[in-house]
FILO-712405 format. One record per residue (C-alpha): residue number from 1; x, y, z; residue in one letter. Coordinates in steps of 0.02 Angstrom, whole numbers. Layout:
<zabas>
<zaba k="NUM" c1="X" c2="Y" c3="Z" r="A"/>
...
</zabas>
This chain:
<zabas>
<zaba k="1" c1="-448" c2="-212" c3="-1066" r="M"/>
<zaba k="2" c1="-624" c2="-303" c3="-1087" r="T"/>
<zaba k="3" c1="-689" c2="-451" c3="-1039" r="F"/>
<zaba k="4" c1="-841" c2="-540" c3="-1157" r="V"/>
<zaba k="5" c1="-974" c2="-673" c3="-1109" r="L"/>
<zaba k="6" c1="-1122" c2="-746" c3="-1231" r="A"/>
<zaba k="7" c1="-1268" c2="-841" c3="-1144" r="V"/>
<zaba k="8" c1="-1382" c2="-932" c3="-1270" r="W"/>
<zaba k="9" c1="-1512" c2="-1058" c3="-1260" r="R"/>
<zaba k="10" c1="-1466" c2="-1259" c3="-1330" r="E"/>
<zaba k="11" c1="-1576" c2="-1429" c3="-1305" r="S"/>
<zaba k="12" c1="-1426" c2="-1497" c3="-1227" r="E"/>
<zaba k="13" c1="-1254" c2="-1475" c3="-1160" r="P"/>
<zaba k="14" c1="-1126" c2="-1421" c3="-1288" r="I"/>
<zaba k="15" c1="-935" c2="-1440" c3="-1297" r="G"/>
<zaba k="16" c1="-796" c2="-1285" c3="-1331" r="R"/>
<zaba k="17" c1="-799" c2="-1332" c3="-1517" r="A"/>
<zaba k="18" c1="-993" c2="-1297" c3="-1543" r="V"/>
<zaba k="19" c1="-976" c2="-1168" c3="-1428" r="A"/>
<zaba k="20" c1="-847" c2="-1059" c3="-1508" r="R"/>
<zaba k="21" c1="-943" c2="-1076" c3="-1677" r="E"/>
<zaba k="22" c1="-1101" c2="-1013" c3="-1605" r="R"/>
<zaba k="23" c1="-1043" c2="-882" c3="-1480" r="Y"/>
<zaba k="24" c1="-1053" c2="-739" c3="-1594" r="P"/>
<zaba k="25" c1="-1235" c2="-761" c3="-1639" r="H"/>
<zaba k="26" c1="-1270" c2="-790" c3="-1466" r="A"/>
<zaba k="27" c1="-1450" c2="-726" c3="-1430" r="D"/>
<zaba k="28" c1="-1530" c2="-724" c3="-1226" r="A"/>
<zaba k="29" c1="-1711" c2="-661" c3="-1191" r="P"/>
<zaba k="30" c1="-1696" c2="-535" c3="-1051" r="L"/>
<zaba k="31" c1="-1515" c2="-500" c3="-1027" r="F"/>
<zaba k="32" c1="-1509" c2="-331" c3="-1077" r="K"/>
<zaba k="33" c1="-1632" c2="-313" c3="-917" r="E"/>
<zaba k="34" c1="-1523" c2="-415" c3="-803" r="R"/>
<zaba k="35" c1="-1382" c2="-305" c3="-833" r="F"/>
<zaba k="36" c1="-1435" c2="-140" c3="-869" r="P"/>
<zaba k="37" c1="-1280" c2="-75" c3="-821" r="E"/>
<zaba k="38" c1="-1182" c2="-163" c3="-952" r="E"/>
<zaba k="39" c1="-1116" c2="-157" c3="-1112" r="D"/>
<zaba k="40" c1="-1262" c2="-302" c3="-1183" r="V"/>
<zaba k="41" c1="-1290" c2="-342" c3="-1355" r="S"/>
<zaba k="42" c1="-1411" c2="-484" c3="-1390" r="G"/>
<zaba k="43" c1="-1323" c2="-637" c3="-1295" r="G"/>
<zaba k="44" c1="-1154" c2="-556" c3="-1281" r="L"/>
<zaba k="45" c1="-1091" c2="-456" c3="-1123" r="I"/>
<zaba k="46" c1="-941" c2="-338" c3="-1121" r="R"/>
<zaba k="47" c1="-856" c2="-315" c3="-944" r="I"/>
<zaba k="48" c1="-725" c2="-188" c3="-903" r="E"/>
<zaba k="49" c1="-570" c2="-268" c3="-799" r="A"/>
<zaba k="50" c1="-621" c2="-208" c3="-632" r="D"/>
<zaba k="51" c1="-786" c2="-266" c3="-657" r="R"/>
<zaba k="52" c1="-748" c2="-444" c3="-727" r="V"/>
<zaba k="53" c1="-777" c2="-542" c3="-531" r="D"/>
<zaba k="54" c1="-922" c2="-468" c3="-485" r="E"/>
<zaba k="55" c1="-1030" c2="-478" c3="-659" r="V"/>
<zaba k="56" c1="-965" c2="-612" c3="-735" r="S"/>
<zaba k="57" c1="-1011" c2="-727" c3="-552" r="N"/>
<zaba k="58" c1="-1177" c2="-631" c3="-598" r="A"/>
<zaba k="59" c1="-1198" c2="-687" c3="-767" r="V"/>
<zaba k="60" c1="-1151" c2="-868" c3="-735" r="F"/>
<zaba k="61" c1="-1297" c2="-869" c3="-614" r="A"/>
<zaba k="62" c1="-1411" c2="-770" c3="-738" r="F"/>
<zaba k="63" c1="-1381" c2="-913" c3="-880" r="A"/>
<zaba k="64" c1="-1412" c2="-1067" c3="-740" r="R"/>
<zaba k="65" c1="-1537" c2="-988" c3="-671" r="D"/>
<zaba k="66" c1="-1634" c2="-965" c3="-831" r="E"/>
<zaba k="67" c1="-1577" c2="-1127" c3="-917" r="G"/>
<zaba k="68" c1="-1452" c2="-1048" c3="-1052" r="L"/>
<zaba k="69" c1="-1279" c2="-1102" c3="-1086" r="V"/>
<zaba k="70" c1="-1141" c2="-977" c3="-1040" r="C"/>
<zaba k="71" c1="-963" c2="-964" c3="-1141" r="Y"/>
<zaba k="72" c1="-806" c2="-879" c3="-1088" r="D"/>
<zaba k="73" c1="-718" c2="-854" c3="-1258" r="P"/>
<zaba k="74" c1="-554" c2="-793" c3="-1150" r="Q"/>
<zaba k="75" c1="-532" c2="-942" c3="-1060" r="R"/>
<zaba k="76" c1="-634" c2="-1050" c3="-1184" r="D"/>
<zaba k="77" c1="-722" c2="-1129" c3="-1061" r="L"/>
<zaba k="78" c1="-929" c2="-1187" c3="-1064" r="V"/>
<zaba k="79" c1="-1043" c2="-1175" c3="-936" r="H"/>
<zaba k="80" c1="-1181" c2="-1300" c3="-970" r="N"/>
<zaba k="81" c1="-1348" c2="-1317" c3="-847" r="R"/>
<zaba k="82" c1="-1307" c2="-1508" c3="-837" r="E"/>
<zaba k="83" c1="-1273" c2="-1639" c3="-782" r="P"/>
<zaba k="84" c1="-1232" c2="-1565" c3="-624" r="L"/>
<zaba k="85" c1="-1135" c2="-1657" c3="-473" r="G"/>
<zaba k="86" c1="-1201" c2="-1722" c3="-301" r="A"/>
<zaba k="87" c1="-1203" c2="-1560" c3="-195" r="Y"/>
<zaba k="88" c1="-1313" c2="-1403" c3="-208" r="A"/>
<zaba k="89" c1="-1221" c2="-1229" c3="-200" r="G"/>
<zaba k="90" c1="-1030" c2="-1312" c3="-223" r="I"/>
<zaba k="91" c1="-929" c2="-1187" c3="-298" r="Q"/>
<zaba k="92" c1="-795" c2="-1181" c3="-442" r="L"/>
<zaba k="93" c1="-642" c2="-1081" c3="-410" r="H"/>
<zaba k="94" c1="-502" c2="-1040" c3="-490" r="T"/>
<zaba k="95" c1="-338" c2="-944" c3="-472" r="G"/>
<zaba k="96" c1="-355" c2="-826" c3="-608" r="D"/>
<zaba k="97" c1="-523" c2="-768" c3="-523" r="G"/>
<zaba k="98" c1="-671" c2="-868" c3="-600" r="M"/>
<zaba k="99" c1="-802" c2="-923" c3="-483" r="V"/>
<zaba k="100" c1="-956" c2="-1035" c3="-518" r="A"/>
<zaba k="101" c1="-1086" c2="-1100" c3="-419" r="T"/>
<zaba k="102" c1="-1159" c2="-1270" c3="-477" r="D"/>
<zaba k="103" c1="-1053" c2="-1313" c3="-617" r="P"/>
<zaba k="104" c1="-1064" c2="-1433" c3="-740" r="D"/>
<zaba k="105" c1="-959" c2="-1572" c3="-730" r="L"/>
<zaba k="106" c1="-901" c2="-1538" c3="-903" r="G"/>
<zaba k="107" c1="-852" c2="-1367" c3="-841" r="L"/>
<zaba k="108" c1="-754" c2="-1452" c3="-692" r="V"/>
<zaba k="109" c1="-662" c2="-1568" c3="-809" r="H"/>
<zaba k="110" c1="-618" c2="-1425" c3="-945" r="D"/>
<zaba k="111" c1="-560" c2="-1300" c3="-810" r="V"/>
<zaba k="112" c1="-449" c2="-1400" c3="-740" r="L"/>
<zaba k="113" c1="-348" c2="-1398" c3="-895" r="G"/>
<zaba k="114" c1="-304" c2="-1219" c3="-887" r="T"/>
<zaba k="115" c1="-201" c2="-1245" c3="-753" r="M"/>
<zaba k="116" c1="-49" c2="-1121" c3="-773" r="S"/>
<zaba k="117" c1="53" c2="-987" c3="-690" r="G"/>
<zaba k="118" c1="-93" c2="-868" c3="-729" r="Q"/>
<zaba k="119" c1="-221" c2="-986" c3="-654" r="N"/>
<zaba k="120" c1="-101" c2="-1081" c3="-520" r="P"/>
<zaba k="121" c1="-253" c2="-1186" c3="-435" r="F"/>
<zaba k="122" c1="-433" c2="-1250" c3="-455" r="V"/>
<zaba k="123" c1="-561" c2="-1295" c3="-319" r="A"/>
<zaba k="124" c1="-719" c2="-1366" c3="-278" r="L"/>
<zaba k="125" c1="-794" c2="-1306" c3="-118" r="V"/>
<zaba k="126" c1="-932" c2="-1339" c3="-9" r="V"/>
<zaba k="127" c1="-939" c2="-1223" c3="129" r="Y"/>
<zaba k="128" c1="-937" c2="-1265" c3="284" r="G"/>
<zaba k="129" c1="-912" c2="-1465" c3="231" r="R"/>
<zaba k="130" c1="-773" c2="-1503" c3="130" r="H"/>
<zaba k="131" c1="-664" c2="-1460" c3="-5" r="F"/>
<zaba k="132" c1="-543" c2="-1525" c3="-152" r="M"/>
<zaba k="133" c1="-405" c2="-1423" c3="-224" r="Q"/>
<zaba k="134" c1="-268" c2="-1443" c3="-339" r="V"/>
<zaba k="135" c1="-105" c2="-1350" c3="-385" r="S"/>
<zaba k="136" c1="17" c2="-1383" c3="-529" r="P"/>
<zaba k="137" c1="175" c2="-1426" c3="-409" r="D"/>
<zaba k="138" c1="361" c2="-1401" c3="-482" r="S"/>
<zaba k="139" c1="405" c2="-1567" c3="-544" r="S"/>
<zaba k="140" c1="253" c2="-1554" c3="-689" r="G"/>
<zaba k="141" c1="131" c2="-1645" c3="-547" r="G"/>
<zaba k="142" c1="-6" c2="-1585" c3="-444" r="Y"/>
<zaba k="143" c1="-29" c2="-1575" c3="-277" r="E"/>
<zaba k="144" c1="-212" c2="-1620" c3="-231" r="L"/>
<zaba k="145" c1="-284" c2="-1581" c3="-68" r="E"/>
<zaba k="146" c1="-459" c2="-1655" c3="14" r="F"/>
<zaba k="147" c1="-528" c2="-1595" c3="170" r="K"/>
<zaba k="148" c1="-701" c2="-1659" c3="266" r="E"/>
<zaba k="149" c1="-722" c2="-1683" c3="441" r="G"/>
<zaba k="150" c1="-584" c2="-1535" c3="485" r="G"/>
<zaba k="151" c1="-442" c2="-1647" c3="410" r="V"/>
<zaba k="152" c1="-353" c2="-1601" c3="272" r="I"/>
<zaba k="153" c1="-243" c2="-1750" c3="185" r="Q"/>
<zaba k="154" c1="-157" c2="-1723" c3="23" r="A"/>
<zaba k="155" c1="-82" c2="-1837" c3="-106" r="T"/>
<zaba k="156" c1="19" c2="-1801" c3="-251" r="R"/>
<zaba k="157" c1="-21" c2="-1854" c3="-437" r="L"/>
<zaba k="158" c1="80" c2="-1850" c3="-584" r="D"/>
<zaba k="159" c1="-50" c2="-1859" c3="-728" r="D"/>
<zaba k="160" c1="-193" c2="-1728" c3="-742" r="L"/>
<zaba k="161" c1="-314" c2="-1882" c3="-800" r="T"/>
<zaba k="162" c1="-303" c2="-1950" c3="-630" r="D"/>
<zaba k="163" c1="-345" c2="-1787" c3="-561" r="V"/>
<zaba k="164" c1="-480" c2="-1765" c3="-657" r="R"/>
<zaba k="165" c1="-535" c2="-1942" c3="-598" r="V"/>
<zaba k="166" c1="-549" c2="-1866" c3="-420" r="C"/>
<zaba k="167" c1="-616" c2="-1697" c3="-421" r="F"/>
<zaba k="168" c1="-776" c2="-1795" c3="-541" r="L"/>
<zaba k="169" c1="-773" c2="-1916" c3="-419" r="S"/>
<zaba k="170" c1="-794" c2="-1788" c3="-281" r="Y"/>
<zaba k="171" c1="-912" c2="-1699" c3="-368" r="A"/>
<zaba k="172" c1="-1039" c2="-1826" c3="-388" r="T"/>
<zaba k="173" c1="-1033" c2="-1880" c3="-213" r="G"/>
<zaba k="174" c1="-889" c2="-2045" c3="-244" r="D"/>
<zaba k="175" c1="-777" c2="-2054" c3="-104" r="R"/>
<zaba k="176" c1="-674" c2="-2197" c3="-187" r="S"/>
<zaba k="177" c1="-527" c2="-2085" c3="-256" r="F"/>
<zaba k="178" c1="-497" c2="-2077" c3="-49" r="L"/>
<zaba k="179" c1="-422" c2="-2297" c3="-80" r="G"/>
<zaba k="180" c1="-358" c2="-2243" c3="-242" r="S"/>
<zaba k="181" c1="-197" c2="-2136" c3="-188" r="Y"/>
<zaba k="182" c1="-82" c2="-2141" c3="-45" r="A"/>
<zaba k="183" c1="-131" c2="-1971" c3="70" r="W"/>
<zaba k="184" c1="-45" c2="-1889" c3="205" r="A"/>
<zaba k="185" c1="-111" c2="-1769" c3="320" r="P"/>
</zabas>
């Protein structure tokens, strides 16, 4: 199985609908030079299944460094270069293997909607400092965990909208979510 990513230049952040239209025509300068061992055509890169994690993380970093948009048509996710959260180096991890360093806030919002049996969790991690992680539970809600100062706290939320509010607040350095829900160690 082959996995495809597309990178190209945009003057401002774009949504998934625009990315779906534009990615077949993607073009990225220096893309082939940066990934000479991969199947690259214009701004499209085809990655073999056994190399997806390694290469896709490098492609996300390349796009960020070069100020490019990266679109993942398999997950229907767009990696824009902005707006970013408050923590340089924060990593977005998913249960289906995606890792993106310094994800834009739109990506954080959208990836939360991809949780499923194939993607059982989403986490934002600032290594050595704090993290937030969410997993769907058996009753249709979400188990949300937050760790800071060596203490893990958990709460249960019924609605994905509330999960998104917590994640985006956390990503921007706002801890108001801690006072909005009942948290237990």
